[in-house]
C-alpha positions in Angstrom: 93.3 92.7 102.2 94.7 95.7 100.7 95.8 99.3 101.5 94.5 101.3 98.5 98.2 102.3 97.5 98.4 101.5 93.8 101.5 99.4 93.0 101.3 99.4 89.2 98.8 99.9 86.3 98.1 97.2 83.6 96.5 97.3 80.2 93.5 95.1 79.3 94.8 93.2 76.2 91.9 90.7 75.6 88.4 90.4 76.8 86.6 87.0 76.5 82.9 86.5 77.3 81.9 83.0 78.5 78.3 82.9 79.5 77.7 85.7 82.0 81.4 85.7 82.9 84.1 87.9 81.4 87.7 86.9 81.3 90.5 89.5 81.0 94.1 89.2 80.0 96.0 92.1 81.6 99.6 93.1 80.7 101.7 94.8 83.4 105.1 95.3 84.8 104.2 93.0 87.7 102.3 90.2 85.9 105.4 87.9 85.8 105.8 88.4 89.7 102.4 87.1 90.5 101.5 83.6 91.5 98.5 81.5 90.3 95.7 81.5 92.9 96.9 84.9 94.2 94.3 87.6 95.2 95.0 91.0 93.6 93.1 94.3 93.4 92.1 95.3 89.9 90.8 98.8 90.1 89.6 98.0 93.6 88.0 94.7 92.8 89.7 91.6 94.4 90.1 89.0 91.7 92.0 85.7 91.5 95.1 85.3 89.2 94.3 82.3 87.1 97.2 82.1 84.7 100.4 84.0 83.8 102.0 84.1 80.4 104.5 86.5 78.8 104.1 89.5 81.0 100.2 89.1 81.2 97.9 87.5 83.7 94.4 86.3 83.4 91.4 87.0 85.7 87.7 86.2 85.5 84.8 88.2 86.8 81.5 86.5 87.4 78.1 88.1 86.7 77.8 89.3 90.4 81.1 91.3 90.1 80.2 92.6 86.7 76.8 93.9 88.0 78.3 95.7 91.0 81.4 97.2 89.4 82.6 98.9 86.3 84.3 95.9 84.9 81.5 95.4 82.4 82.8 98.6 80.7 86.4 97.3 80.5 87.6 96.7 76.9 90.9 96.2 75.0 93.1 99.1 76.0 91.5 99.9 79.4 93.9 100.9 82.1 93.5 99.1 85.3 95.0 100.0 88.7 96.8 97.0 90.4 97.7 96.3 94.0 99.0 92.9 95.4 97.5 91.9 98.7 98.9 93.3 102.0 101.6 91.4 103.8 101.1 91.6 107.6 104.7 93.1 108.0 104.0 96.0 105.7 103.2 99.5 106.7 99.6 100.5 105.9 100.1 103.8 104.0 96.4 104.0 102.8 93.7 102.4 104.8 92.3 98.8 105.2 90.6 97.8 101.9 88.9 94.4 101.3 88.6 94.6 97.6 84.9 94.1 97.8 83.2 96.8 95.8 80.1 98.3 97.5 78.8 100.4 94.6 79.8 102.4 91.5 79.9 106.1 91.5 79.7 108.5 88.6 82.3 111.4 87.9 80.3 114.7 88.0 83.3 117.1 87.9 86.9 117.3 87.0 88.9 120.5 87.6 92.6 121.0 87.1 94.0 123.2 89.9 97.4 124.4 88.7 99.3 121.2 89.4 96.6 119.0 91.2 93.3 117.9 90.3 89.8 117.9 92.0 87.1 115.3 91.1 83.5 115.2 92.2 81.7 111.9 92.3 78.0 111.1 92.8 76.8 107.9 94.5 73.6 106.2 95.8 72.0 108.0 98.7 71.7 104.8 100.5 75.4 104.8 101.2 75.4 108.4 102.7 76.1 107.3 106.3 79.4 105.7 105.2 80.9 108.7 103.7 82.3 111.3 106.2 84.2 114.5 105.8 88.0 113.8 105.8 87.2 110.2 105.9 88.7 107.4 103.7 87.2 105.9 100.5 88.7 103.4 98.0 88.0 104.7 94.5 89.1 102.3 91.6 91.4 100.7 94.2 92.9 104.0 95.3 92.9 105.1 99.0 91.7 108.7 99.0 90.4 111.2 101.5 87.0 112.7 100.8 85.8 116.3 101.4 82.8 118.5 100.6 80.6 115.6 101.5 76.9 115.9 100.6 74.1 113.3 100.9 75.0 111.7 97.6 78.3 113.2 96.5 81.8 113.9 97.6 85.0 115.5 96.3 88.6 114.1 96.2 91.9 116.0 95.6 94.5 114.2 93.5 98.2 114.9 93.8 100.4 114.8 90.7 101.9 111.3 91.6 98.6 109.7 91.9 97.3 111.3 88.7 100.4 110.1 86.8 100.6 106.5 88.3 96.9 105.4 88.3 93.9 105.3 85.9 92.3 108.4 87.6 93.8 110.6 84.9 91.6 108.7 82.3 88.4 109.5 84.3 86.2 112.1 82.8 82.7 113.5 83.6 80.0 110.7 83.2 82.5 107.8 83.8 81.8 105.1 86.4 84.2 104.2 89.1 84.3 101.4 91.7 83.7 102.4 95.3 84.6 100.6 98.5 83.5 102.4 101.6 85.4 102.3 104.8 85.3 98.9 106.5 85.1 100.3 110.0 82.2 102.6 109.1 80.3 99.6 107.6 80.8 97.5 110.9 79.7 100.5 113.0 76.6 101.1 110.9 75.7 97.4 111.0 76.1 97.3 114.8 73.9 100.4 115.3 71.2 98.9 112.9 71.0 95.7 115.3 70.3 97.7 118.5 67.0 96.7 120.2 
């Protein structure tokens, strides 16, 4: 479980393909603080730390993860948002995030607004009921508030701190991002769908 408050960024240093799986070595300021078998959010995807070596850690994404996220586009030099799992005695500054990507979205607009940034993203219409005005979304692991919500698009506003300390600054029009919709909304929608 995560909060969507990015702790650090890391850089992909090596990508290894093994059948349908892809293994990534990521270098970051917190890699040496991790533990093997620890769950960690990597741009929103919960992945297990498999090995730690010299300020780097290794993770593997299986085909299911590759197909449902933007991890298939990661390459040497890609910037990755990192968050360690929530401790139960922590404040929840963002919102409850599982690290289970629901879909990818595509950046359709990027506008600098004299010190802040506004992005627009398009997503599959089948998730429309899960995105509400002023609701929460997890985008590349970042907890954000959405506005200007349409049937298959929404906008987010980015403050300078988030822009400087996450990989959102590298997102341009046409780029794919990982999306996790609000967990409470998913449970409510499921409950409503089961009514007789």
